[in-house]
NUBA-860941 format. One record per residue: residue number from 1; residue in one letter; x, y, z of N, C-alpha, C in turn. Coordinates in steps of 0.2 Angstrom, whole numbers. Layout:
(atom NUM "A" (X Y Z) (X Y Z) (X Y Z));
...
END
This chain:
(atom 1 "M" (1229 1337 549) (1223 1334 553) (1217 1332 548));
(atom 2 "L" (1214 1336 544) (1209 1334 540) (1212 1329 534));
(atom 3 "F" (1218 1330 531) (1221 1323 527) (1221 1318 531));
(atom 4 "D" (1224 1318 537) (1224 1312 543) (1216 1309 541));
(atom 5 "I" (1212 1313 543) (1205 1310 542) (1201 1307 536));
(atom 6 "F" (1204 1311 531) (1202 1309 523) (1207 1301 523));
(atom 7 "R" (1213 1302 523) (1217 1296 523) (1212 1289 526));
(atom 8 "N" (1212 1291 532) (1209 1285 535) (1201 1283 533));
(atom 9 "L" (1197 1288 531) (1192 1286 529) (1193 1283 522));
(atom 10 "V" (1196 1286 517) (1198 1281 511) (1200 1273 514));
(atom 11 "H" (1205 1274 518) (1208 1267 519) (1204 1262 523));
(atom 12 "Y" (1201 1263 528) (1195 1258 531) (1189 1259 527));
(atom 13 "G" (1187 1262 522) (1181 1263 519) (1183 1258 514));
(atom 14 "F" (1189 1258 510) (1192 1253 505) (1192 1246 508));
(atom 15 "H" (1194 1245 513) (1194 1239 516) (1187 1236 518));
(atom 16 "F" (1183 1239 520) (1176 1236 523) (1170 1238 519));
(atom 17 "L" (1171 1242 513) (1164 1245 510) (1165 1243 502));
(atom 18 "M" (1171 1241 500) (1172 1240 494) (1171 1232 493));
(atom 19 "P" (1172 1228 497) (1171 1221 495) (1165 1220 495));
(atom 20 "I" (1160 1224 498) (1152 1223 496) (1151 1226 491));
(atom 21 "L" (1153 1231 488) (1153 1233 482) (1155 1227 476));
(atom 22 "F" (1161 1224 478) (1163 1219 472) (1159 1214 471));
(atom 23 "A" (1158 1210 478) (1154 1207 478) (1146 1207 473));
(atom 24 "Y" (1144 1212 476) (1136 1213 472) (1140 1214 465));
(atom 25 "L" (1144 1216 461) (1146 1217 454) (1146 1209 453));
(atom 26 "F" (1151 1207 456) (1154 1200 454) (1151 1194 454));
(atom 27 "W" (1148 1194 462) (1143 1187 462) (1137 1189 467));
(atom 28 "R" (1133 1192 460) (1128 1194 463) (1121 1189 467));
(atom 29 "K" (1123 1182 465) (1119 1178 468) (1120 1176 475));
(atom 30 "N" (1127 1176 476) (1130 1175 484) (1133 1182 485));
(atom 31 "W" (1132 1188 485) (1135 1193 486) (1135 1194 493));
(atom 32 "K" (1132 1193 498) (1133 1192 505) (1138 1188 508));
(atom 33 "I" (1139 1181 504) (1144 1177 508) (1150 1180 504));
(atom 34 "A" (1151 1183 498) (1156 1185 494) (1160 1190 498));
(atom 35 "A" (1154 1195 502) (1157 1201 503) (1159 1200 512));
(atom 36 "L" (1157 1194 514) (1159 1191 520) (1167 1189 520));
(atom 37 "I" (1167 1184 514) (1174 1181 513) (1179 1187 511));
(atom 38 "M" (1176 1192 508) (1181 1198 505) (1185 1201 512));
(atom 39 "I" (1179 1202 516) (1182 1206 522) (1185 1203 527));
(atom 40 "A" (1183 1196 526) (1188 1191 530) (1195 1191 528));
(atom 41 "T" (1195 1194 521) (1204 1193 519) (1208 1198 523));
(atom 42 "M" (1204 1203 527) (1209 1207 532) (1212 1204 536));
(atom 43 "A" (1212 1196 537) (1215 1191 542) (1222 1193 539));
(atom 44 "I" (1224 1193 533) (1231 1195 532) (1235 1200 535));
(atom 45 "D" (1232 1203 537) (1234 1209 543) (1237 1205 549));
(atom 46 "L" (1235 1199 548) (1239 1195 556) (1246 1196 555));
(atom 47 "D" (1249 1196 550) (1256 1197 548) (1261 1201 552));
(atom 48 "H" (1256 1207 553) (1258 1213 558) (1261 1212 564));
(atom 49 "L" (1258 1205 566) (1261 1204 574) (1268 1202 572));
(atom 50 "L" (1269 1200 567) (1278 1197 566) (1282 1204 567));
(atom 51 "A" (1280 1211 566) (1284 1216 566) (1285 1218 572));
(atom 52 "D" (1290 1223 572) (1291 1224 579) (1293 1234 577));
(atom 53 "P" (1290 1238 579) (1283 1238 582) (1275 1235 578));
(atom 54 "I" (1273 1233 581) (1266 1228 579) (1263 1233 574));
(atom 55 "F" (1263 1239 575) (1258 1245 573) (1264 1250 572));
(atom 56 "D" (1263 1253 565) (1267 1259 564) (1264 1263 559));
(atom 57 "P" (1261 1268 562) (1256 1272 556) (1260 1275 550));
(atom 58 "E" (1267 1275 552) (1272 1278 547) (1276 1273 542));
(atom 59 "R" (1274 1266 545) (1277 1261 539) (1273 1260 533));
(atom 60 "C" (1276 1257 528) (1272 1255 523) (1272 1247 523));
(atom 61 "G" (1268 1246 525) (1267 1238 524) (1268 1233 518));
(atom 62 "I" (1268 1237 513) (1268 1232 506) (1277 1231 504));
(atom 63 "G" (1279 1224 507) (1284 1222 504) (1288 1221 510));
(atom 64 "F" (1286 1225 518) (1288 1224 523) (1285 1218 525));
(atom 65 "H" (1279 1216 526) (1276 1210 530) (1275 1205 525));
(atom 66 "P" (1275 1200 527) (1276 1193 523) (1269 1190 519));
(atom 67 "L" (1263 1194 521) (1259 1192 516) (1256 1199 514));
(atom 68 "H" (1259 1204 514) (1260 1210 510) (1264 1211 505));
(atom 69 "S" (1268 1205 501) (1275 1204 498) (1272 1203 490));
(atom 70 "L" (1277 1203 487) (1276 1200 480) (1274 1194 478));
(atom 71 "W" (1279 1190 485) (1275 1183 483) (1269 1181 485));
(atom 72 "A" (1268 1185 490) (1260 1183 493) (1255 1186 487));
(atom 73 "A" (1257 1191 482) (1252 1194 480) (1252 1189 472));
(atom 74 "I" (1258 1186 471) (1258 1182 466) (1252 1176 467));
(atom 75 "A" (1253 1173 474) (1248 1168 476) (1242 1170 475));
(atom 76 "Y" (1239 1176 476) (1232 1178 475) (1231 1179 469));
(atom 77 "V" (1236 1180 464) (1235 1181 457) (1232 1173 455));
(atom 78 "V" (1236 1169 456) (1235 1162 455) (1229 1158 458));
(atom 79 "L" (1226 1161 463) (1219 1159 466) (1214 1162 462));
(atom 80 "L" (1214 1166 458) (1210 1168 453) (1208 1164 446));
(atom 81 "F" (1213 1160 447) (1212 1157 442) (1209 1149 444));
(atom 82 "M" (1208 1149 451) (1205 1143 453) (1198 1142 451));
(atom 83 "P" (1194 1135 450) (1187 1135 448) (1183 1137 453));
(atom 84 "S" (1184 1139 458) (1179 1141 465) (1178 1147 464));
(atom 85 "W" (1171 1150 464) (1171 1157 466) (1173 1159 472));
(atom 86 "K" (1174 1155 476) (1176 1157 484) (1182 1158 485));
(atom 87 "L" (1188 1155 481) (1193 1154 481) (1194 1162 477));
(atom 88 "K" (1190 1162 471) (1191 1170 469) (1189 1174 472));
(atom 89 "A" (1184 1175 476) (1184 1180 480) (1188 1183 485));
(atom 90 "V" (1192 1176 488) (1198 1177 493) (1205 1179 489));
(atom 91 "A" (1205 1178 482) (1209 1181 478) (1208 1188 478));
(atom 92 "V" (1203 1191 475) (1200 1198 474) (1199 1201 481));
(atom 93 "G" (1198 1199 486) (1200 1203 493) (1207 1204 495));
(atom 94 "C" (1212 1199 493) (1218 1200 496) (1222 1205 491));
(atom 95 "L" (1219 1202 486) (1223 1209 480) (1220 1216 480));
(atom 96 "F" (1214 1216 482) (1211 1225 484) (1214 1226 490));
(atom 97 "H" (1216 1221 494) (1220 1225 500) (1226 1227 500));
(atom 98 "L" (1230 1223 496) (1236 1224 494) (1235 1234 490));
(atom 99 "F" (1231 1233 486) (1230 1239 483) (1227 1245 489));
(atom 100 "T" (1224 1244 492) (1221 1248 497) (1228 1251 501));
(atom 101 "D" (1231 1246 504) (1236 1247 509) (1241 1252 504));
(atom 102 "S" (1242 1250 498) (1248 1254 493) (1245 1261 491));
(atom 103 "L" (1238 1262 492) (1236 1269 491) (1238 1271 498));
(atom 104 "D" (1237 1266 502) (1238 1272 510) (1245 1273 510));
(atom 105 "C" (1251 1270 507) (1257 1271 508) (1259 1276 503));
(atom 106 "Y" (1254 1278 498) (1255 1283 495) (1254 1290 498));
(atom 107 "M" (1248 1289 501) (1245 1295 503) (1250 1296 510));
(atom 108 "G" (1252 1291 513) (1257 1292 518) (1264 1297 515));
(atom 109 "S" (1266 1294 509) (1271 1297 506) (1269 1307 504));
(atom 110 "L" (1261 1306 504) (1260 1314 500) (1261 1318 509));
(atom 111 "K" (1258 1314 514) (1258 1318 520) (1266 1320 521));
(atom 112 "K" (1269 1317 522) (1276 1317 522) (1280 1323 518));
(atom 113 "E" (1277 1322 512) (1279 1329 507) (1275 1336 510));
(atom 114 "M" (1269 1334 512) (1265 1341 515) (1269 1343 521));
(atom 115 "N" (1272 1339 526) (1274 1343 532) (1281 1343 530));
(atom 116 "A" (1283 1342 525) (1290 1345 524) (1290 1353 525));
(atom 117 "P" (1296 1357 526) (1297 1362 528) (1296 1365 519));
(atom 118 "I" (1292 1371 519) (1290 1374 513) (1294 1380 513));
(atom 119 "T" (1299 1380 506) (1304 1386 505) (1303 1389 499));
(atom 120 "L" (1303 1396 498) (1303 1398 493) (1307 1404 492));
(atom 121 "S" (1310 1404 485) (1316 1407 484) (1314 1411 478));
(atom 122 "L" (1313 1416 478) (1312 1420 471) (1318 1424 471));
(atom 123 "A" (1320 1423 463) (1327 1426 461) (1325 1429 455));
(atom 124 "V" (1321 1435 457) (1321 1439 450) (1328 1445 448));
(atom 125 "T" (1331 1442 442) (1336 1447 440) (1334 1451 437));
(atom 126 "Q" (1330 1451 431) (1328 1455 428) (1320 1454 426));
(atom 127 "C" (1316 1459 427) (1310 1459 424) (1310 1459 417));
(atom 128 "P" (1306 1455 411) (1305 1457 406) (1303 1461 404));
(atom 129 "I" (1297 1461 406) (1291 1467 406) (1293 1475 409));
(atom 130 "S" (1293 1481 405) (1296 1486 408) (1288 1490 410));
(atom 131 "M" (1286 1493 415) (1280 1497 417) (1284 1504 417));
(atom 132 "P" (1278 1509 412) (1279 1513 413) (1278 1516 421));
(atom 133 "S" (1281 1522 423) (1280 1525 430) (1272 1529 430));
(atom 134 "L" (1270 1529 434) (1262 1532 433) (1265 1539 439));
(atom 135 "S" (1262 1544 435) (1265 1550 441) (1258 1554 442));
(atom 136 "V" (1256 1556 448) (1251 1560 448) (1252 1566 448));
(atom 137 "N" (1251 1571 446) (1251 1578 447) (1248 1581 451));
END
């Protein structure tokens, strides 16, 4: 339960708060517009509408949805080299979106490991340390 709360805070915090920080760091003069542009890159999640089911919290979207694919990532990298700072903001927003979703996929895999049954097997054949017996008279 706590892990799910932490995972969602990280995921949505990165999607909506980090673009504001990036905008301020990279485009201080136009940081408000840059932040809005990067937050607007959340629109790449519209590709979820092509999936069945549309939302599956256990599914990793990276490589599954078209705008979350390697080809899309290459297109976002190409945008970094365009002269317009607005296109660069789109690129940074999309690439960080992919990073955030990748992090969420990783955290989802950790959750699966945490929910796996825990087995403990201790096979002690011989103790290398001999302890003297304590006798009380």
